[in-house]
DSSP file (Angstrom, degrees, kcal/mol; ACC not computed):
  #  RESIDUE AA STRUCTURE BP1 BP2  ACC     N-H-->O    O-->H-N    N-H-->O    O-->H-N    TCO  KAPPA ALPHA  PHI   PSI    X-CA   Y-CA   Z-CA
    1    1 A M              0   0    0      0, 0.0     2,-0.3     0, 0.0     0, 0.0   0.000 360.0 360.0 360.0 139.8   11.4    1.3   35.6
    2    2 A L        -     0   0    0     56,-0.1     2,-0.1     1,-0.1     3,-0.0  -0.566 360.0-126.2 -82.2 140.1   12.1    0.9   39.3
    3    3 A S     >  -     0   0    0     -2,-0.3     4,-2.4     1,-0.1     5,-0.2  -0.344  24.2-113.3 -76.3 161.8   13.1   -2.3   40.7
    4    4 A E  H  > S+     0   0    0      2,-0.2     4,-2.9     1,-0.2     5,-0.2   0.949 120.5  54.1 -63.3 -42.0   11.2   -3.8   43.6
    5    5 A N  H  > S+     0   0    0      1,-0.2     4,-2.0     2,-0.2     5,-0.2   0.950 109.7  46.2 -52.8 -53.4   14.4   -3.3   45.7
    6    6 A D  H  > S+     0   0    0      1,-0.2     4,-2.8     2,-0.2     5,-0.4   0.902 111.7  52.8 -60.0 -46.4   14.5    0.5   44.8
    7    7 A I  H  X S+     0   0    0     -4,-2.4     4,-2.4     2,-0.2     5,-0.2   0.952 106.7  52.2 -58.9 -46.5   10.8    0.9   45.5
    8    8 A T  H  X S+     0   0    0     -4,-2.9     4,-1.9     1,-0.2    -2,-0.2   0.923 114.4  40.8 -55.3 -46.6   11.2   -0.6   48.9
    9    9 A F  H  X S+     0   0    0     -4,-2.0     4,-1.7     2,-0.2    -1,-0.2   0.831 113.5  51.6 -77.5 -32.0   14.0    1.8   49.9
   10   10 A L  H  X S+     0   0    0     -4,-2.8     4,-3.1     2,-0.2     5,-0.2   0.896 107.8  54.0 -71.3 -38.5   12.5    4.9   48.3
   11   11 A V  H  X S+     0   0    0     -4,-2.4     4,-3.2    -5,-0.4     5,-0.2   0.967 109.0  49.3 -53.2 -50.4    9.2    4.3   50.1
   12   12 A A  H  X S+     0   0    0     -4,-1.9     4,-1.4    -5,-0.2    -2,-0.2   0.886 112.4  48.1 -59.9 -36.9   11.3    4.1   53.3
   13   13 A A  H  X S+     0   0    0     -4,-1.7     4,-1.8     2,-0.2     3,-0.2   0.947 113.2  46.3 -61.7 -51.8   12.9    7.4   52.4
   14   14 A Q  H  X S+     0   0    0     -4,-3.1     4,-2.6     1,-0.2    -2,-0.2   0.898 109.8  54.2 -57.3 -43.2    9.6    9.1   51.5
   15   15 A S  H  X S+     0   0    0     -4,-3.2    53,-2.5     1,-0.3     4,-1.8   0.846 107.9  50.0 -67.5 -31.9    7.9    7.9   54.7
   16   16 A L  H  X S+     0   0    0     -4,-1.4     4,-2.7    -5,-0.2    -1,-0.3   0.857 110.0  50.8 -68.0 -35.1   10.7    9.4   56.8
   17   17 A E  H  X S+     0   0    0     -4,-1.8     4,-2.8     2,-0.2    -2,-0.2   0.918 107.3  53.6 -65.1 -41.9   10.3   12.6   54.9
   18   18 A L  H  X S+     0   0    0     -4,-2.6     4,-2.2     2,-0.2    -2,-0.2   0.886 110.9  46.2 -51.8 -44.8    6.6   12.4   55.6
   19   19 A A  H  X S+     0   0    0     -4,-1.8     4,-2.7     2,-0.2    -2,-0.2   0.928 112.4  50.0 -62.0 -47.5    7.5   12.1   59.4
   20   20 A A  H  X S+     0   0    0     -4,-2.7     4,-2.4     2,-0.2     5,-0.2   0.901 109.7  51.7 -62.5 -41.9   10.0   15.0   59.1
   21   21 A R  H  X S+     0   0    0     -4,-2.8     4,-2.2    27,-0.2    -1,-0.2   0.956 112.9  46.2 -56.0 -50.5    7.3   17.3   57.4
   22   22 A D  H  X S+     0   0    0     -4,-2.2     4,-2.2     1,-0.2    -2,-0.2   0.842 109.1  52.7 -74.2 -32.8    4.9   16.5   60.1
   23   23 A I  H  X S+     0   0    0     -4,-2.7     4,-2.2     2,-0.2    -1,-0.2   0.921 112.9  46.0 -65.2 -43.1    7.5   17.1   63.0
   24   24 A Y  H  X S+     0   0    0     -4,-2.4     4,-3.1     2,-0.2     5,-0.2   0.888 109.9  52.7 -63.0 -40.9    8.3   20.5   61.5
   25   25 A A  H  X S+     0   0    0     -4,-2.2     4,-2.5     1,-0.2    -2,-0.2   0.944 110.8  49.9 -67.4 -40.2    4.6   21.3   61.0
   26   26 A N  H  X S+     0   0    0     -4,-2.2     4,-1.1     1,-0.2    -1,-0.2   0.923 110.2  48.4 -61.0 -44.9    4.1   20.5   64.7
   27   27 A A  H >X S+     0   0    0     -4,-2.2     4,-0.7     1,-0.2     3,-0.5   0.932 113.0  49.6 -65.9 -43.1    7.1   22.7   65.8
   28   28 A I  H >< S+     0   0    0     -4,-3.1     3,-1.2     1,-0.2    -2,-0.2   0.914 103.8  57.1 -60.0 -42.0    5.7   25.5   63.7
   29   29 A S  H 3< S+     0   0    0     -4,-2.5    -1,-0.2     1,-0.2    -2,-0.2   0.773  95.2  67.7 -63.2 -26.2    2.2   25.2   65.2
   30   30 A R  H << S-     0   0    0     -4,-1.1    -1,-0.2    -3,-0.5    -2,-0.2   0.806  83.8-158.7 -62.3 -29.4    3.6   25.8   68.8
   31   31 A K    <<  +     0   0    0     -3,-1.2    -3,-0.1    -4,-0.7    -2,-0.1   0.850  45.3 134.7  49.4  42.5    4.5   29.3   67.9
   32   32 A T        +     0   0    0     -5,-0.4     2,-0.2     2,-0.1    -1,-0.1   0.438  48.6  72.3-103.1   1.2    6.9   29.4   70.6
   33   33 A K  S    S-     0   0    0      1,-0.1     5,-0.0    -5,-0.1     0, 0.0  -0.615  88.0 -85.5-106.6 170.4    9.8   31.0   68.7
   34   34 A S     >  -     0   0    0     -2,-0.2     4,-3.1     1,-0.1     3,-0.3  -0.288  46.7-101.1 -68.3 165.4   10.6   34.4   67.3
   35   35 A D  H  > S+     0   0    0      1,-0.2     4,-2.5     2,-0.2     5,-0.2   0.879 124.6  49.8 -49.2 -42.4    9.4   35.4   63.9
   36   36 A E  H  > S+     0   0    0      2,-0.2     4,-2.0     1,-0.2    -1,-0.2   0.918 112.6  45.0 -61.9 -42.3   12.8   34.7   62.4
   37   37 A E  H  > S+     0   0    0     -3,-0.3     4,-2.5     2,-0.2    -2,-0.2   0.893 112.3  52.6 -72.6 -44.5   13.0   31.3   64.0
   38   38 A Q  H  X S+     0   0    0     -4,-3.1     4,-2.6     1,-0.2    -2,-0.2   0.923 108.2  52.2 -60.8 -41.4    9.4   30.6   62.9
   39   39 A G  H  X S+     0   0    0     -4,-2.5     4,-2.5     1,-0.2    -2,-0.2   0.904 109.4  49.5 -65.2 -41.6   10.4   31.5   59.3
   40   40 A L  H  X S+     0   0    0     -4,-2.0     4,-2.4     1,-0.2    -1,-0.2   0.929 110.8  48.4 -59.9 -42.8   13.4   29.0   59.6
   41   41 A L  H  X S+     0   0    0     -4,-2.5     4,-2.1     1,-0.2    -2,-0.2   0.903 112.5  50.5 -70.8 -36.1   11.1   26.2   60.8
   42   42 A T  H  X S+     0   0    0     -4,-2.6     4,-2.4    -5,-0.2    -1,-0.2   0.922 110.1  48.9 -60.0 -43.6    8.7   27.1   57.9
   43   43 A L  H  X S+     0   0    0     -4,-2.5     4,-2.2     1,-0.2    -2,-0.2   0.962 112.2  48.3 -62.8 -50.9   11.5   27.0   55.4
   44   44 A L  H  X S+     0   0    0     -4,-2.4     4,-2.0     1,-0.2    -1,-0.2   0.839 110.8  50.8 -59.3 -37.0   12.8   23.6   56.7
   45   45 A H  H  X S+     0   0    0     -4,-2.1     4,-2.0    -5,-0.2    -1,-0.2   0.889 106.6  54.8 -67.8 -35.5    9.3   22.1   56.7
   46   46 A S  H  X S+     0   0    0     -4,-2.4     4,-2.4     1,-0.2    -2,-0.2   0.919 107.9  52.4 -64.9 -43.0    8.8   23.3   53.0
   47   47 A H  H  X S+     0   0    0     -4,-2.2     4,-2.4     1,-0.2     5,-0.2   0.940 110.3  44.2 -54.0 -53.6   12.0   21.4   52.1
   48   48 A H  H  X S+     0   0    0     -4,-2.0     4,-1.9     1,-0.2   -27,-0.2   0.812 112.2  53.1 -70.4 -25.2   10.9   18.2   53.6
   49   49 A A  H  X S+     0   0    0     -4,-2.0     4,-2.7     2,-0.2    -1,-0.2   0.911 110.6  50.5 -61.3 -44.2    7.4   18.6   52.0
   50   50 A A  H  X S+     0   0    0     -4,-2.4     4,-2.2     1,-0.2    -2,-0.2   0.863 109.4  48.2 -62.3 -40.8    9.2   19.1   48.7
   51   51 A Y  H  X S+     0   0    0     -4,-2.4     4,-2.2     2,-0.2     5,-0.2   0.883 111.2  50.1 -77.6 -33.1   11.3   16.1   49.1
   52   52 A E  H  X S+     0   0    0     -4,-1.9     4,-2.8    -5,-0.2    -2,-0.2   0.957 112.8  47.3 -54.7 -50.1    8.3   13.9   50.0
   53   53 A Q  H  X S+     0   0    0     -4,-2.7     4,-2.1     2,-0.2    -2,-0.2   0.876 110.1  52.1 -60.9 -38.7    6.4   15.2   47.1
   54   54 A T  H  X S+     0   0    0     -4,-2.2     4,-2.1     2,-0.2     3,-0.3   0.969 112.9  46.8 -63.4 -51.5    9.5   14.6   44.7
   55   55 A L  H  X S+     0   0    0     -4,-2.2     4,-2.5     1,-0.2     5,-0.2   0.878 108.6  55.2 -59.9 -44.0    9.7   10.9   46.1
   56   56 A N  H  X S+     0   0    0     -4,-2.8     4,-1.7    -5,-0.2    -1,-0.2   0.864 108.0  49.0 -61.3 -36.0    5.9   10.6   45.6
   57   57 A G  H  < S+     0   0    0     -4,-2.1    -2,-0.2    -3,-0.3    -1,-0.2   0.895 111.8  48.2 -69.6 -40.6    6.3   11.5   41.9
   58   58 A V  H  < S+     0   0    0     -4,-2.1    -2,-0.2     1,-0.2    -1,-0.2   0.864 118.4  39.8 -65.7 -37.8    9.1    9.1   41.4
   59   59 A L  H >< S+     0   0    0     -4,-2.5     3,-2.3     1,-0.2    -2,-0.2   0.729  84.3 175.4 -88.3 -20.6    7.1    6.2   43.1
   60   60 A S  G >< S+     0   0    0     -4,-1.7     3,-1.7     1,-0.3    -1,-0.2  -0.275  73.2   5.0  54.4-124.5    3.8    7.1   41.6
   61   61 A K  G 3  S+     0   0    0      1,-0.3    -1,-0.3    -4,-0.1    -2,-0.1   0.668 131.8  59.6 -72.0 -13.5    1.2    4.5   42.5
   62   62 A R  G <  S+     0   0    0     -3,-2.3    -1,-0.3    -6,-0.1    -2,-0.2   0.330  80.1 133.8 -86.0   3.6    3.8    2.7   44.8
   63   63 A A    <   -     0   0    0     -3,-1.7    -7,-0.1    -7,-0.2   -52,-0.1  -0.115  69.8 -90.8 -55.6 153.9    4.3    5.9   46.9
   64   64 A A        -     0   0    0      1,-0.1    -1,-0.1   -54,-0.1     3,-0.1  -0.398  32.6-164.0 -61.1 139.7    4.3    5.7   50.7
   65   65 A I  S    S+     0   0    0      1,-0.2     2,-0.3    -3,-0.1    -1,-0.1   0.448  71.7  32.7-105.4  -8.0    0.7    6.3   52.0
   66   66 A Q  S    S-     0   0    0      0, 0.0    -1,-0.2     0, 0.0   -48,-0.1  -0.989  83.1-106.7-149.6 154.1    1.8    7.0   55.6
   67   67 A R        -     0   0    0     -2,-0.3     2,-0.8   -49,-0.2   -51,-0.2  -0.273  50.5 -87.9 -73.2 163.5    4.7    8.6   57.5
   68   68 A N     >  -     0   0    0    -53,-2.5     4,-1.9     1,-0.2    -1,-0.1  -0.704  44.1-167.8 -74.7 110.9    7.3    6.5   59.5
   69   69 A D  H  > S+     0   0    0     -2,-0.8     4,-3.1     2,-0.2     5,-0.3   0.839  81.7  60.3 -76.3 -31.7    5.3    6.4   62.7
   70   70 A E  H  > S+     0   0    0      2,-0.2     4,-1.3     1,-0.2    -1,-0.2   0.908 110.3  40.6 -56.9 -45.2    8.3    5.1   64.6
   71   71 A A  H  > S+     0   0    0      2,-0.2     4,-2.5     1,-0.2     5,-0.4   0.912 116.5  50.7 -73.3 -47.4   10.4    8.2   63.7
   72   72 A Y  H  X S+     0   0    0     -4,-1.9     4,-2.7     1,-0.2     5,-0.3   0.936 111.7  45.7 -66.6 -43.6    7.5   10.6   64.2
   73   73 A T  H  X S+     0   0    0     -4,-3.1     4,-1.5     2,-0.2    -1,-0.2   0.843 113.3  50.5 -59.6 -33.5    6.6    9.2   67.6
   74   74 A R  H  X S+     0   0    0     -4,-1.3     4,-1.8    -5,-0.3    -2,-0.2   0.978 117.4  38.0 -70.4 -58.7   10.3    9.3   68.7
   75   75 A F  H  X S+     0   0    0     -4,-2.5     4,-1.4     1,-0.2    -2,-0.2   0.878 113.9  55.6 -66.7 -36.3   10.8   12.9   67.7
   76   76 A F  H  < S+     0   0    0     -4,-2.7     4,-0.5    -5,-0.4    -1,-0.2   0.909 107.1  51.2 -58.2 -41.8    7.3   14.1   68.8
   77   77 A A  H >< S+     0   0    0     -4,-1.5     3,-0.9    -5,-0.3    -1,-0.2   0.860 107.5  51.5 -66.2 -35.7    8.1   12.7   72.3
   78   78 A L  H >< S+     0   0    0     -4,-1.8     3,-1.0     1,-0.2    -1,-0.2   0.791 102.3  62.4 -72.3 -23.5   11.4   14.6   72.4
   79   79 A L  T 3< S+     0   0    0     -4,-1.4    -1,-0.2     1,-0.2    -2,-0.2   0.687  77.3  89.1 -69.9 -16.1    9.5   17.8   71.4
   80   80 A S  T <  S+     0   0    0     -3,-0.9     2,-0.7    -4,-0.5    -1,-0.2   0.736  82.2  61.2 -59.5 -22.1    7.5   17.5   74.7
   81   81 A N  S X  S-     0   0    0     -3,-1.0     3,-3.7    -4,-0.2    -1,-0.2  -0.879  78.6-156.7-105.3 104.6   10.2   19.6   76.3
   82   82 A A  G >  S+     0   0    0     -2,-0.7     3,-1.1     1,-0.3    -1,-0.1   0.708  90.5  66.1 -57.9 -18.5   10.2   23.0   74.4
   83   83 A D  G 3  S+     0   0    0      1,-0.2    -1,-0.3     2,-0.1     4,-0.2   0.642  96.3  58.1 -75.6 -12.5   13.8   23.5   75.5
   84   84 A N  G <> S+     0   0    0     -3,-3.7     4,-3.0    -6,-0.2    -1,-0.2   0.254  72.4 108.4-103.6  14.2   14.8   20.5   73.3
   85   85 A L  H <> S+     0   0    0     -3,-1.1     4,-2.4     1,-0.2     5,-0.2   0.961  83.6  39.3 -64.8 -56.8   13.4   21.9   69.8
   86   86 A W  H  > S+     0   0    0      1,-0.2     4,-2.3     2,-0.2    -1,-0.2   0.867 118.2  48.2 -66.3 -34.9   16.7   22.6   68.1
   87   87 A T  H  > S+     0   0    0     -4,-0.2     4,-2.2     2,-0.2    -1,-0.2   0.891 113.2  49.0 -65.9 -42.6   18.4   19.5   69.5
   88   88 A T  H  X S+     0   0    0     -4,-3.0     4,-2.4     2,-0.2    -2,-0.2   0.928 111.8  47.9 -61.6 -47.7   15.5   17.4   68.5
   89   89 A L  H  X S+     0   0    0     -4,-2.4     4,-2.7     2,-0.2    -2,-0.2   0.860 110.5  52.1 -63.5 -40.8   15.4   18.8   65.0
   90   90 A L  H  X S+     0   0    0     -4,-2.3     4,-2.7    -5,-0.2    -1,-0.2   0.923 109.6  48.2 -59.7 -46.0   19.1   18.3   64.7
   91   91 A E  H  X S+     0   0    0     -4,-2.2     4,-2.3     2,-0.2    -2,-0.2   0.901 109.9  53.6 -60.9 -42.7   18.8   14.7   65.7
   92   92 A L  H  X S+     0   0    0     -4,-2.4     4,-2.7     2,-0.2    -2,-0.2   0.934 111.7  45.3 -54.3 -52.4   15.9   14.3   63.1
   93   93 A E  H  X S+     0   0    0     -4,-2.7     4,-2.7     1,-0.2    -2,-0.2   0.945 113.1  49.9 -61.8 -48.7   18.1   15.8   60.3
   94   94 A N  H  X S+     0   0    0     -4,-2.7     4,-2.5     2,-0.2    -1,-0.2   0.858 109.5  51.9 -58.6 -37.1   21.0   13.7   61.2
   95   95 A T  H  X S+     0   0    0     -4,-2.3     4,-3.3     2,-0.2    54,-0.3   0.952 110.3  48.1 -57.6 -54.1   18.7   10.6   61.3
   96   96 A A  H  X S+     0   0    0     -4,-2.7     4,-3.1     1,-0.2     5,-0.3   0.902 111.1  51.1 -59.0 -38.7   17.4   11.3   57.9
   97   97 A I  H  X S+     0   0    0     -4,-2.7     4,-2.6     2,-0.2    -1,-0.2   0.948 113.3  44.6 -62.2 -46.6   21.0   11.8   56.6
   98   98 A A  H  X S+     0   0    0     -4,-2.5     4,-2.1    -5,-0.2    50,-0.2   0.926 116.5  47.0 -62.7 -44.3   22.1    8.5   58.1
   99   99 A T  H  X S+     0   0    0     -4,-3.3     4,-2.0    48,-0.2    -2,-0.2   0.955 114.9  44.5 -61.1 -53.5   19.0    6.8   56.7
  100  100 A H  H  X S+     0   0    0     -4,-3.1     4,-3.2    -5,-0.2    -1,-0.2   0.898 110.6  55.9 -58.0 -44.0   19.2    8.2   53.2
  101  101 A T  H  X S+     0   0    0     -4,-2.6     4,-1.6    -5,-0.3    -1,-0.2   0.914 111.1  43.5 -56.2 -47.3   23.0    7.5   53.1
  102  102 A A  H  X S+     0   0    0     -4,-2.1     4,-0.6    -5,-0.2    -1,-0.2   0.844 113.0  52.0 -70.9 -29.5   22.3    3.8   53.8
  103  103 A I  H >X S+     0   0    0     -4,-2.0     3,-1.9     2,-0.2     4,-1.3   0.953 105.6  56.4 -66.7 -52.6   19.4    3.8   51.4
  104  104 A I  H >< S+     0   0    0     -4,-3.2     3,-0.7     1,-0.3    -2,-0.2   0.870 102.4  55.0 -43.4 -47.5   21.8    5.3   48.6
  105  105 A A  H 3< S+     0   0    0     -4,-1.6    -1,-0.3     1,-0.2    -2,-0.2   0.748 110.9  45.7 -65.5 -25.2   24.2    2.5   49.0
  106  106 A K  H << S+     0   0    0     -3,-1.9    -1,-0.2    -4,-0.6    -2,-0.2   0.593  86.6 106.4 -96.6 -11.6   21.4   -0.1   48.4
  107  107 A L    <<  -     0   0    0     -4,-1.3     6,-0.0    -3,-0.7  -102,-0.0  -0.500  52.0-161.0 -78.2 141.8   19.7    1.6   45.3
  108  108 A E  S    S+     0   0    0     -2,-0.2     2,-0.6  -105,-0.0    -1,-0.2   0.770  73.3  82.2 -82.7 -28.2   20.3   -0.1   41.9
  109  109 A S     >  -     0   0    0      1,-0.2     4,-1.9  -106,-0.1     5,-0.2  -0.673  61.4-163.5 -86.0 115.0   19.3    3.0   40.0
  110  110 A A  H  > S+     0   0    0     -2,-0.6     4,-2.1     1,-0.2     5,-0.2   0.890  93.0  56.4 -62.8 -36.4   22.1    5.7   39.7
  111  111 A K  H  > S+     0   0    0      1,-0.2     4,-1.8     2,-0.2    -1,-0.2   0.950 111.0  40.5 -59.5 -48.7   19.5    8.3   38.8
  112  112 A H  H  > S+     0   0    0      1,-0.2     4,-2.3     2,-0.2    -1,-0.2   0.775 113.5  53.8 -74.6 -26.7   17.5    7.7   42.0
  113  113 A A  H  X S+     0   0    0     -4,-1.9     4,-2.3     2,-0.2    -1,-0.2   0.848 107.8  51.3 -67.9 -37.3   20.6    7.4   44.1
  114  114 A S  H  X S+     0   0    0     -4,-2.1     4,-1.9     2,-0.2    -2,-0.2   0.907 110.5  49.8 -69.9 -45.3   21.7   10.8   42.7
  115  115 A L  H  X S+     0   0    0     -4,-1.8     4,-1.9     1,-0.2     3,-0.2   0.960 112.4  46.8 -58.1 -51.2   18.1   12.3   43.6
  116  116 A L  H  X S+     0   0    0     -4,-2.3     4,-2.6     1,-0.2    -2,-0.2   0.879 109.7  53.5 -61.5 -38.1   18.3   11.0   47.1
  117  117 A A  H  X S+     0   0    0     -4,-2.3     4,-1.8     1,-0.2    -1,-0.2   0.815 103.9  56.0 -62.5 -30.9   21.9   12.2   47.5
  118  118 A S  H  X S+     0   0    0     -4,-1.9     4,-1.8    -3,-0.2    -1,-0.2   0.915 110.4  45.4 -70.4 -38.4   20.8   15.7   46.5
  119  119 A I  H  X S+     0   0    0     -4,-1.9     4,-2.3     1,-0.2     5,-0.2   0.960 111.8  52.2 -61.5 -48.9   18.2   15.6   49.3
  120  120 A T  H  X S+     0   0    0     -4,-2.6     4,-2.0     1,-0.2    -1,-0.2   0.803 105.3  55.5 -63.4 -30.2   20.7   14.2   51.7
  121  121 A T  H  X S+     0   0    0     -4,-1.8     4,-1.4     2,-0.2    -1,-0.2   0.975 111.0  44.6 -67.1 -53.3   23.2   17.1   50.8
  122  122 A V  H  X S+     0   0    0     -4,-1.8     4,-2.5     1,-0.2     3,-0.5   0.908 109.7  54.2 -53.2 -48.4   20.5   19.7   51.8
  123  123 A E  H  X S+     0   0    0     -4,-2.3     4,-2.4     1,-0.3    -1,-0.2   0.858 104.9  55.2 -65.1 -36.3   19.6   17.9   54.9
  124  124 A A  H  X S+     0   0    0     -4,-2.0     4,-1.9    -5,-0.2    -1,-0.3   0.875 107.9  49.3 -63.5 -30.5   23.3   18.0   56.0
  125  125 A R  H  X S+     0   0    0     -4,-1.4     4,-2.5    -3,-0.5     5,-0.2   0.913 109.1  52.3 -71.4 -41.4   23.2   21.8   55.5
  126  126 A H  H  X S+     0   0    0     -4,-2.5     4,-3.6     1,-0.2     5,-0.3   0.944 111.3  47.6 -58.5 -43.1   20.0   21.9   57.6
  127  127 A A  H  X S+     0   0    0     -4,-2.4     4,-2.0     1,-0.2    -1,-0.2   0.896 112.2  47.6 -66.5 -43.2   21.9   19.9   60.4
  128  128 A A  H  X S+     0   0    0     -4,-1.9     4,-1.1     2,-0.2    -1,-0.2   0.894 114.2  48.2 -68.1 -39.5   24.9   22.1   60.3
  129  129 A M  H  X S+     0   0    0     -4,-2.5     4,-0.6     1,-0.2     3,-0.4   0.933 112.1  48.4 -57.1 -54.7   22.6   25.2   60.5
  130  130 A L  H >< S+     0   0    0     -4,-3.6     3,-1.0     1,-0.2     4,-0.5   0.849 103.7  60.5 -69.0 -30.6   20.6   23.8   63.3
  131  131 A A  H >X S+     0   0    0     -4,-2.0     4,-2.5    -5,-0.3     3,-1.2   0.856  98.9  58.8 -60.8 -34.8   23.8   22.9   65.3
  132  132 A T  H 3< S+     0   0    0     -4,-1.1    -1,-0.2    -3,-0.4    -2,-0.2   0.732  97.8  59.6 -71.6 -16.4   24.6   26.6   65.2
  133  133 A R  T << S+     0   0    0     -3,-1.0    -1,-0.2    -4,-0.6    -2,-0.2   0.698 114.8  36.9 -75.5 -15.7   21.3   27.3   67.1
  134  134 A I  T <4 S-     0   0    0     -3,-1.2     2,-0.3    -4,-0.5    -2,-0.2   0.836 126.9 -13.3-101.8 -48.6   22.7   25.0   69.9
  135  135 A S     <  -     0   0    0     -4,-2.5    -1,-0.4     2,-0.1     6,-0.0  -0.943  45.5-124.5-155.9 164.1   26.3   25.7   70.2
  136  136 A T  S    S+     0   0    0     -2,-0.3     2,-0.4    -3,-0.1    -4,-0.1   0.489  74.1 119.4 -88.5 -11.6   29.4   27.4   68.6
  137  137 A N    >>  -     0   0    0      1,-0.2     4,-0.9    -6,-0.1     3,-0.8  -0.426  55.4-156.3 -66.4 113.9   31.2   24.0   68.8
  138  138 A L  H >> S+     0   0    0     -2,-0.4     4,-1.6     1,-0.2     3,-0.7   0.876  89.2  66.9 -60.3 -38.3   32.0   23.1   65.1
  139  139 A D  H >> S+     0   0    0      1,-0.3     4,-2.9     2,-0.2     3,-0.8   0.911  95.3  57.0 -47.9 -48.0   32.1   19.4   66.0
  140  140 A L  H <4 S+     0   0    0     -3,-0.8    -1,-0.3     1,-0.3    -2,-0.2   0.896 109.4  46.7 -55.4 -40.0   28.3   19.4   66.7
  141  141 A A  H << S+     0   0    0     -4,-0.9    -1,-0.3    -3,-0.7    -2,-0.2   0.762 121.1  35.1 -74.3 -24.0   27.8   20.7   63.2
  142  142 A L  H << S+     0   0    0     -4,-1.6     2,-0.4    -3,-0.8    -2,-0.2   0.680  98.6  81.8-107.5 -18.8   30.0   18.3   61.6
  143  143 A E     <  -     0   0    0     -4,-2.9     2,-0.5    -5,-0.2    -1,-0.0  -0.769  52.0-170.7 -89.4 128.2   29.6   15.1   63.5
  144  144 A N        +     0   0    0     -2,-0.4    -3,-0.0     1,-0.1    -4,-0.0  -0.922  17.7 161.4-121.3 104.7   26.7   12.8   62.8
  145  145 A T        +     0   0    0     -2,-0.5    -1,-0.1     2,-0.1   -54,-0.0   0.393  36.3 127.9-102.5   3.2   26.3    9.9   65.3
  146  146 A A        -     0   0    0      1,-0.1     2,-0.4   -55,-0.0    -2,-0.1  -0.238  57.6-122.3 -57.4 142.9   22.7    9.2   64.4
  147  147 A Q        -     0   0    0      1,-0.1   -48,-0.2     2,-0.0   -49,-0.1  -0.700  22.9-112.5 -85.1 135.7   21.6    5.7   63.5
  148  148 A S        -     0   0    0     -2,-0.4   -52,-0.1   -50,-0.2    -1,-0.1  -0.344  10.6-141.0 -60.3 144.6   20.0    4.8   60.2
  149  149 A L  S    S+     0   0    0    -54,-0.3     2,-0.4     2,-0.1    -1,-0.1   0.548  90.9  57.0 -83.2  -9.5   16.4    3.7   60.3
  150  150 A V  S    S-     0   0    0    -52,-0.0    -2,-0.1  -141,-0.0   -48,-0.1  -0.923 102.7 -96.5-120.3 146.2   17.3    1.0   57.6
  151  151 A A              0   0    0     -2,-0.4    -2,-0.1     1,-0.2     0, 0.0  -0.378 360.0 360.0 -62.6 136.8   20.0   -1.7   58.0
  152  152 A P              0   0    0      0, 0.0    -1,-0.2     0, 0.0    -3,-0.0   0.494 360.0 360.0 -74.2 360.0   23.2   -0.5   56.4
């Protein structure tokens, strides 16, 4: 059984995944990228949809019912300039990594911390891959200066 503390933090993680899913859906709908890039966006969208659904299954009746509107609004605004697509998505992934890492430290359940850690690991791979769309500078792929959406 999940503690109230774990429910609160897992709902926060799920609502961020809902926002990420919707940001990727928006990016896909613009159809401004090559077929290969559209395929990449679709793949990353499917990952965030799967993470949200997994957390929904864990939380059951306590699951998030809406996305993190603060995150969605922030990243949607950044997408208003089409030239910022890859940079915006990199920042989104890095924000998810920072947020999920902060949540992992607060979870009481090792099982659920492990689940969120597995999601975070893949999102770190997303970030590294997105960084290569922007630059060949390895530091961009490895450094995460994003702030968590939950207090550390």
